[in-house]
N, C-alpha and C positions, 0 to 999 in steps of 0.2 A: 416432695422429692428430696428435700434436705434430710428428712428423717430416714428415708431409704438409704441415701448416701452415707449418713452417719452410721447406721446399723452395719452396712457393708464394711466401712473403714474400721469400725470397732471390732467386728469379727476378724478382719484381716490382721490387725495388730495382736489380737488375742491368740489366733492360731500361730502367728509368727513367734510370739512370746513363748508359746508351749513348745514349739520345735527348738528354739534356741535354748530354752531352759533344759529340755531333755538332753541336749548335747553338752552344754556347759556343766550341768550337774554331774555328768559322768566324765568330765574332761581329763581327770587324773586317773581314770580307770578305763583303759582302752578295751578291756574285755566287755564291759557293759556297753561301750559305745559301738562295738561290732556285732552285738546280738541282732538277729533278724527283727525281733519285736521293736527294738529301739530304732533301727533303720527305717522300718515301715512307718512307725509313728512319726518320725521326723519328716519323712517324705510326704505323708498325709498332711501334716501341719503346713508344710511349704506349699503343697498343691492348693489346700483350702485358702491359705493366705493370698496366693496369687489369684485364685478364682473369685474370692470375695472382693478384692481390690478391682479386678477387671469388671465384675458385675456392678460395682459402684460407678465406674466411668461409663458402663453400658447404659444404665438406667438414667444417668444424668447427662448423656450426650445431647448437644444442642440440635444435631441433625441426624436424620435417619442413616445416612451413609456412614457417619462416624460410629453410630451405635452398631451397625452391621459389621464394621471392621473389628470393633472390640469383641463382638461375639465370635467371629471366625478366628481371631487371633488366640483366644483363650478357651475355646470350647473343648479342646482336648482334655482340659483339666476335669470337666464334668463327665467326660466319657471315661476317663481312667479312674476317677474317684470311687465309683461303686465296687469294681473288682478289687481295688487296693484296700478299701475298707473291709471287704469280705475276708481278704488275707489277714488283715489286722485282727478281725474277730476270731479267726481260727487260732492265731498265736496267743491272743489274750486269754482264750479259754483253755490253754495248756497244750495244744497240738504242737509237736516239733515242726520246724520249718522244712518243707520239701521243695526242691527246685521246680517241680512241675506245678506248684501253686501259681507260678508266674504266667502259666498258660492262660489263666483267667483274664489276663490283660489283652489277649489276642483280639477280641471284638472291638475293644476301644481303640487299639492301634490301627486296625483295619479301617474303621470309620474315619479316623483322623487322616489317614493317607488318602482315602477317597475324597474327603472334603477338600484337601489341598488341591487335588486335580480338578474336582468338580465342586465348586463352592456351594451350589444349591442342592447338594446331596441330602442335607438335613434341614438347613435354613432356607425357607422360601422368601421371607421378607421380615422386616421389623415394623411393628405397628405401635403408634403412640397410644398410651393409656394413662390413667391417673397416676401421677408420681413417676412418670418415666416411659420406658419402652418395654415391649415384650416381644419374644420371638414367635413369628408365625411359621410353623414347621411345614415342610414339603411332604404332605401326607401321601402323595402319589409315589414317593421314592421309597424303595425297599430299605435304603440305608437309614432312613428315619425310624422305621419299625425295628431295625436291628438295634438302634440306639435305645428305643423304648424297652425292648426286651433286655438289653444289657443292664439298664437301670433297674427294671422290675425284678428280674431273676436274681441278680446279685444282692439287691436290697432285701428281698424276701429270704434269700439264703443266709444273709448276715443275721437277720432276725431269728431265723430258725437255729443257727449255730449258738447265738447268745441265749436263746431259750433252753435248748436241749442240753448243750454242753456246759453252759455257764451257771444256770440257776439250780441245777440238780446235782452238783458235785460237792464233795465234802470239804474242799478247801475253802475256809471261811473268807480269807483275804481276797482270793480270786472271785468268789461269789459276790462280794461287796462291789468290787470293781466292775464286774460284768453287769450287775444290777444297775449301777449308775449309768453305764454306757447304754444299756438297753432302754432304760426309761427316758434318756435324752434323745436316743436315736428314733424311737417310735414316732414322736410328733414331728421330728425332722423329715423322716422318710414319707410318712403318710401325708403330711402337710404339703411337701413339695410335689408328691405324686398326684394328689387330688387337684391342687391348684395349677400344677404345671402340665398335666395331661388330661385327667378325667373331665374336669370342668370345661376345658377348651373343646374337647370332643363333644361335650353336651351343648356347646354353642356360646359359652361365656367367654368371649374374646377380649373383654375390656377390663379384666381384673388387673389391679396394680401389681408390680413385681413383689412377690411374697417370699422369694428365696432367702434374703438376709434375715427375715424374722424367724424362719424355722431353723436356719443354721445357727442362730443364737442358742437354741436348746442344746445342739450337739457340742458346741464349743464350751458351754457351761459344764456339761457332763464330763467331757474329756479333761477339763481343768480340775474339776473336783476329784476325779479318779486319779489324776497324776499327782496332785499335791497332798491329798488326804490319805491315799492308800498306796504309797510307793512299795514296790515289790520287796526289796531287801534294804534295810537301813541299819548299818552297823554304827555304833557310837564312835569308834576309832579304828580305822584300818591299820594304823601303825601298831597299836597295841596288839591286835589280833596277829599281825605278822611276827611280832616279837615273841608272843606266846607260842606260835607255831614253830619258831626256830629253836626254842628251848625245850619243847616237849619231845621226849624220845619216841613215843608212839606215832604212828601215822594218823594224821588228822585231815579230814576233808570237810570243807564247807560246800554244800550243794544247794541248788535251787529246788523248787517244789517238783519240777519235772525230772530231777536227777542230774541236771547239768552241773559240772564241777565249777565252783566259783573260785576257790583257792584251796591249796593243800601244801603240805611240807614234803611231798615226794619229789625225788629228782628224776629227770628224764632228759637224756642227752639230745641236743639238737631241737628240742621243742618243749612245750610246757603241757601240763595236764589240763590247764584251764580251758573250759569250753568243751571238754570231752564228757562223755556220759559215764556214770559210775560203773556201768557194766564192763568197762575196759579195765577196771581195777578189782571189781567184785563180779566175777563171771556168773554167779548164781543169782544176781540181783535183777531178775527178769519177772515181770515188767518193773521198771525202776520205781514208778509212783506207788504201785501196790506194795512192793517190797519195803519201801521207806515207811509207808503208813503202818504196815503190820508190825515192824520192829520198833517203831517209835511209840506204839501204844503202851508197851511195857517200858516206861521211862527208866533208863539206867540199867536195864537188864543186859547181862553179858551173854553173848552167844558166840559160837565158833563157826567160821566159814573160811574159804580160801580167799586170799588177798594178794594182789600183785604189788609187792613193795618196790619192785623195779619192773620195767617192761619184760624182763626175761626170767624173773623169779617170783613164783607164786608159793606162798607158805600158809600154813594154818595160822589163823589169827583170832584173838579174843576181841570181839567188836561190840560197840554200843552205838545206838542211834538216839539222838536227842533232838527235840524240836527247838527251833529258834523263833522268837516272836518279835514283831515290831509293834509295840503297844499291846493290844489284845489280839492282834491278827497273826496267824501263822505265816512266817515269811521264808522258812527254809529249814535245813537240817544240818547237824554236825555229827560226823561219823568218826569214831576213834577206833583204831585197829592196833592191837599189841601183837608183835611177832612172837609167837610161842616158841619158835626155835631159839630165841635168845634167853629163855628162862634158865638154861644150863649155866649161864654166866650170872651168878648171884650179884657180882659187883655192879654189872650194868643195870640190873633191876633196882639196886639201892640208889645208884646215881640218878636213875630216872625218877624215882619217888622223891628224892631230895630236890631235884629240879622242879618237879611239879608242886611240891610244898612251898618252895621259894616263890614260884610264880603266883600261887594262891595268896601268899602273904603280901606280895607286891600289889595284887589286885585289891586286897582289903585296905592296904595303906592308900592306894590311889583313890578308892571309894571314900575313905575318910577325908582326904584332902579335897576331893570334889564336893563332898557334902558341905563342908564348912566354908568353901570359897565360892559356892554357886551363887549367882545373882538372883536365882529363884529361891523363895522361902521354902525351907524343908523342916518338917517336924516328924519325930518318931514317937508314936502314941501306942501304949500298951492296950491291946484290944479289950481285955477283961476289965481293968480298972479305969481305963480312959485317962491314965496319968501320962504326962509328957516325959519321955525318957531322954530326949535330946532335941536340940534346935540349933539352927545356924543363925548367923548374924542377920542375914536377909529377912528371915521370918520375924526376928525380934524388931527389926526396923519397920516392917510392914504393919505389924500389930501394935507397934509403939509400946511394947512391954519388954523390960530388960530380961536377958537370958536367965538370970538368977531367979526371977519371979516365975518364969515359964517352966523350967525344969523342976519336976517333982510335983507340979500342980495339976489338978484335974482340968481338962479342957472345958468342962461345963462351969468352972468357977473363976474364969478369967474375965468375966464381965463383957463378953463378946456376944452380940445379938446376931443370929443367923436364921435362915428359913428352916423350920423344923422338918418340913418335908424333904428337903435336900439332905439334912443330917441323917434322917431315917434311911434314905436311899444309900448313903455311904456306909452306914452301920450294917445294913442287911447284906450288902455286897461283900464287905470285909469279913463278916462272920461266916459267910459261905465260902471263904477263901478265894474270892474273885476280886480282880482289880476293878475299881470303880471308874467309869468313864469320866472324862473331864466335864465339869459343870461350872457355869458362871454363877457366882454367889455374891450377894450384897451383904457386906459385913459392917456392923456398927461397932466402933471401938468404945472403950470405957469413957472417953471424953466426948462421945456423941458424934464424932466425925464418921463419915461413911466412905467405904472404898469398894470398888468392883474388883473381884478376884476370880481368876481361873483356878479351880481346885481339882486335883486328881489324887487318888490314893491307891496303894498296892499293898497287899499283905506280904510279910516276910518275917524271918526269925532274927531277933536282935538280942544278943546276949542270952540265948536259950529261952527267950520269951516270945510269945506270939504278939507281933506288933504290926503296925501299919506305917508305911512311909507316905506322908502327906506332903504334896508340893503345892505351894501358893505362888501365883504370879499376879502382881498388882497391875491391873489394866485400867485404873481409874483415868489416868491422863490419856491413854489411848482411846477410851470410850468418849472422852470429851472432844478429842480431835476428830473422831469419827462423826460425832454429832454435828460438830462445826462444819466438817466437810460436806455432810449430807445437806445441811442447811444452805451452804454456799452453792452447792449444785442445784438445789431447788430454785434459789434466787437467780442463778445464771440462766437456767432454762426458761424461767418466766421472763427474764430481762431481754433475751434475744429478740422476742417479738416486740417488746416495749421499745427497744432502741430503734428498730426500723420504723415503727409508727411515729415516734417522736421526730425523727429526721424528716420524714415526708411532711409531717404536720408543721414543722418550723418553716419549710420552704413555702407552704401555702400561707402561713401566717405572715411571712415577710411581704408577700404581695398585698395581703389585706391591710396590714399595719402601715405599710408604705403609702398606699393610696389614701388611707384615712388621714395620715399625718399631712399629706399634700392638700387634701380638702380643708383640713383644720387650719393650715397656714394661710389659706386663701380667704378665710372667713374672719369677720369681726366678732369680738366677744359679745356684741349686742345682737348678732344675727340670731333669728329664731331657731335655726337648726344647729347653732354652735353647741348648745348643751347636749343635743343628741349625738353629735359627732364626738364630743368629749367623752360621753359615756361609752360610745363604741370603742374609742381608743383605750379607755380604762379596761374594758372587757378584753381587749386584745392583750394588754399587759398581764391580766390575770391568766389568760390562756397561755401566754409565754411562760409564766411561773409554773403553771400546771405541766407544761411540756418539760421544763427543766426538772421538776420533781419526778416525772416519768423517766427521764434519763438518769436521775439519781438512783432509781430503782433498777434500771437496766445496767448491768455490769458495774453497779456501785456508784456511778456518776462521780467523776473526778471533781472534788471540791476546789473552790478558789478561796483559800483561807486568808484572813487578814486579822490583825489584833482587834478583839471585840470585847465590849463590856458585857459579861454574862448576866449580871444583875439586871441590866436594862433589857436584855433579851428575854429573861424570865418574866419580867413584868409585862412585856409586850405579848408574850404567849398567854399569860393569865387574862389580859385585857381582851384578847381575841377569843379565847376558848371558854373562859369561865363567866363571861358576861351574861347576866340574866339567869344564872343557875342558883339553886338553893344551897350550894356548897360554900362553906366559909373557908376562904383561902388566906394563908399567911406566909410571909417570906421573911426568913432570918438570914442575915448576911454577916459573916465574921469580918474582922478587920483585915486590911491589907490583902484583899482578894485580887490577884493579878488578872490582867486581861487574858483571854483565851485565844489561841491561834486557830480560828475556825472559819467556816463558811456560814455566816449568820443565817442565810436563807434556809440551809439544810438543817442546821441545829435547831432553829426555832420550830421546824417541822417535827423534830424528835420530841421537843417539849410539848407541842400541841397534841401529838399522838398520845403521850402518857397522861397529860391533863384531861383530855377528852375521855380516855378509858376510865380514869378515876371518877369523873363526873357522872358518866353513864352507869358506873357500878353503884352510885349512891343516888338513886332517883328521888328519895325522900329527904335528901340533905345529908350533910356530914361535914367532915373537916379535911382539908388538904394542906399539909404543912410542907413548905419548901425551904430547904436549908442550903446555903452556899458556904463552902469552906475550901481550904487548900490542904492537900495531903501529899506526903512524901512516902513512896512505896520502895522499900529496900529488899524485902524478902517475900516472895510469892507464897511461901508456906503459910505465913500468917493469914493471908487472904483465903487460902484453901481450907484452913481450919475454922473459918467463920461459918455461921449457919446461913450462908448465902449461896445462890446458884449463879455461877459466872458462865454464861454462854460465850463471853469474850473477855479473856483475862487481860489486864493491863500489864505493860512491861514495866520494869523498875524505873522510877523517876518521879518527878513532881507533876501534880495534876490539879486542875480546878474541878472540884467535886460538887455535883448538884444532887441532893437527895429529895425525892418526892414521895411523901408518905400520906396515904389516905386511910380513912376509917371505914372502908367498905367491907364487903363480905369476904375478901381474900381470894386467893387462887388455890384450887385443889392441888394437892401434892402430886397427883398423877399427871397434871398438865404443866407443872412448873418448868420442866425441861423441854416443853414443846411449844410454848407460847411465842417463841421467836421464829417458828417455822411458818412459811407462807400458808394461808388459808386455815390457820388454827386460831379459833376465837372462843372466848368464854361467854360471849354475849350472843343471844338469839338474833340471827340476821346479820351478825358482824361479818365484815369482809375477811378478817384475819390477815391483813396486810400492814397494819400500822406498826406493830412491833418488828415485823420483818424488815420494813423500810428503815426503822430506827437502828436496827442491828447493822444493816448495810451501810448506813451513813457513818455511824461511829467507827466501824471497821476501817473505812476509807480515811477517816480523820486520824487514825492511830490512837483512838480512845478505847473505852471499854464500857461495859454495862453489867450490872448485877441486879438480881431480884431476890427479895426476902419476903415470905408470906406464910401465914397460917390461916386456915379457914376460920372465919369469924373474927379475925384480928387485923384485917386490912392487909395492904401490900406496900412495900417500900422499894422503889426503883432508885438505884444509885448510878449516876452517869459520871464517867471520868473523861475530862477534856484536857488536851495538851495546853500548857500555858504559852503565852506569847513572850518573845524575847525582845520586842521593840514596841515603841509607842504607836498608837493608832494614827492613821493618816486623816487629815481633815477632808471632809467631803467637799467636792467641787460643785458649785451651782451649775446646773445644766441649762443651756438655752441654745436656740438655733443660731448658728454663725454662718454668715454668707461670705463667699470668697470667690476667687477666680483661679483657673488652671485647667489643664487637660488631664482627665482621669481615664485610665484603661480598666474596663470591667470585664471579667470572664466568669460566666455562670451558665450551666447547661439547662437551667429551667427558664423557659421563655417568659413566664409571668414575672419571675424575679428580675430578669434582665430589663424588662420594660419599665417596671416600677423604679428600679435603681436609676435607670436613665432619666426618668422624669424628675426624681428627687434631686439628682445632681444638677440638672439644668435649672431647677427652681432655686437651688443654692447659688447659682452663678457659675458653675463649672461647665466645661465642654467635654462630655463623656464620649467614649468609644466602647461599644459593647460587643463581646464575642461569645461564642457558645462553647469553645474548647481551648485547650492550651496551645495547640498548633496555630490557630487563628490569632490568638493573643500575641504570640511571639512574632508572627508576621507583621501584625499591626505595629508592634513596638519597634521592630527594625525599620519599617517603612517611615514611621514618624521621625525616628532618629536621623535617617538619611535625608529627610526633607527639612531638617532643622526646626522641627516643632515637637520637641521632646515632651513626654508626659510628666506631670507633676507627681503622680502617684498611681499605684496599680492595686486593684482589688480582685483577689482570686478566690474562686470557689474551691474548697478542699477536695471534694470528690466529684469526679466527672464519669459518667457511665461509659462513654466512648471517647477516647482521646486522652491527652495528657491532663493529669489532675493538678491541683494547686502546688504541691510540693515540687514536682518535676518542672512545672512552668516557672516557678520562682527561681529555681537553680539556673535555668537557661537564661532568664532575664538578668540575673545577677552577673552572669558571665559577660553580658553586653554592657551593663551599667551597674557597678557594685554599690552605688550610693542611692539608687532610686528607692523611695519608701514603698514597701509592699505590704498590704494587709491581707490576712487570710479570713475567709468568711465560710461558715458551715453551720448546718443544722445539727451536726454531731457535736454537741457542746461538751461531751465527755471524752472526745478524742485527745490523745496526748499532745498533739500539735497545738491545741487551743490553749493549754496551760503552759507549754514550753515552746512557745512560738519563736523565740529568739534563737534557740538552738537549731531551728529549721530554716533560718535565714529570713524570717518575716519581721517587719517593723512593729506590727500590732495585730489585734484580732477584732473582728466585727461579728459577734455571734448572732445567728439568726434566731428569731425574727428581730428586725430593727426598724425604727422609723426615721424620719428625716432629722429629728433632733439628735439621736445617737450618731447618725451618719455624719452630721456636720461637726459634732464634737471630735470624732475620730480623725477627721480630715483637717481639723483646725491646727494640729501640731505639725503639719507639713511645712518644712522650711523653704523648699524650692517650689516656686509656682511660676506659671507662664502668664505674664500680664497681657499678652496679645490675644 
């Protein structure tokens, strides 16, 4: 059910984002904001967002009545969506909007009104299924079949429109957009239709809710079509307006269907924007065919009548040119010169001078943009492959000075690239076509590598056939993307692990508590004392395993203290390398500071890497461990090293541990994947060791790097934050008996009982409750009867009722000085490490035994001797 809820919520926010983006992206252009296509798209996005959010609460409703109310409240969305999507398909394929299109919403509105009056017109009941609820329709009601017909007919009509009008038209940009929407709508429509109607009529009534899964295809297609193939995209609207104001001739910018986007014509009381070109060019019928015919002869001048004002039509010399957004046709620009003005030679000269000045301004602007662009730009002569010009960004990306670049052949710069990609660019440019953007791995002269997005377009530069190549360095972006994907994988795996560890800790509290009670009642000479002691040791190992599980789930908040790293490394070697044929050595530099770490988590990191090295050398080998300190000031120095950093350190001082083995090494193809969950170089390996290591070091504010070549072993470098204070002396732990009244609140019966018995065995007088409300009542009652409690132990999370934080706040209002301890199986919860900021005196993490419980309560200063 969580997955279904998550998919619905994810789709809701994606649809909402698409609608908001479509509005905000056009917020400075009210013309685009008022187009029917944009209005329908925003309306669809809002409807789908509301529908998917409502569906999330429908499938996750705890009771049938609540699920039924969610369905009835928002079902109008799914009635109105098919006809509205059909209208959207008509507009996206180029049909102009007609008011009668809105009549298609009639059946949806009618079913909605009838459902308000008669709630069972469509929905008979809601039925529980796997992962939620599904609607049982009233098949005896004609309104249900009207709803089915509404969905079926308009869905099929939308598919037909996309197929017939979308895929077989000459407009390349619109064909691409329609193809994306079509391919994403097909699985959405047929998936929901088959699982929502056909399978149910066939008797499959227990299917889980499948709507959010299929809607994910549609939202992905809409997002791709919106962000990748926007209809018209001008580089600067202000520049185009300035050019339009200085040009003498009439200039129109129009859409593919002939709608005027902008022009320099005057019109009293209104604007030309939004009108069709037939209002200024009466012979342009039909507009799309007229534009395509005249645009085929690029720059050809022809004569036709043109309305320079609403009341004056004059012969005009006109040209039609195409406008492109990237490689896709996005519109047309029409220029019209009033031939009646040719008698005035001065006006013509002024017009040409203004046009020349405008062109020179554009050239100057291009030069400034070229050299100040943050993207790397190179001008390469196609015939000789010689660099004619470069900007500073390209020089910085390639780490070659401009003087070395200009005049040199691109093949003689010492740059290594994929030959196949270079051939693709060369063939496209020779054919006078722009090369689509490609992601290329470039190796510089110094051996460092970078990921680049590269695109190229042919153009004339100083009367030479050249290519404008644009480089965008995405090396850091790719590293961030890889880290994000790795974090998302760890988080998804950790959600389940966290819940298991919490329940496990509650169970272990009952087991460990009872074992410690039995152990305390036995003599060391008792024949079963040794068995009880081994059982207690096994419980402690299970507790450590649980905490490691929590470390993996959401990272596991560490509890750092100043720690001797050398001692920790030796302990890891003793545990992991004992009995192996690997010769291990440890080298420690002078003045190594203590590290501020959680020793239990960091020793797990060492164990994971040491075990990997030992398993990689089954016939023996060497493992060299070196401890040193390092000050990092410039991350560029690290990036230039031949190391892979899945987690980069921040500038500062670190305690560095290098672990180098003489094993077979790691294949270069796996080097950037070994820290992902379930990726292993060993047969039968779990692939979790390095993923856990990555998670632990990230939580510590540390870092890790790996360097390896096949056949030459591998070196792992771990960066740990240094400690700024001396380590605390360990306190010898023993059972301490005392007296006093203790209030305990825990919603687990087994936990309450064992804690009650342990407290009584220690000499305390406990009162146990199941929730916060009962605990508060007992506290008030004891205070009124002059038998105040010495301390309070509160469970952090309670299923029903007040939890530990709320209960502690209420008790603090009654007695601000009472010692309050928080206890929880969620060892990684923020309150467990920052308990004082939540009003607690201390923490008792689960599971715990009688010894730990007595030590925690030994610090209580106020006790009741009665």
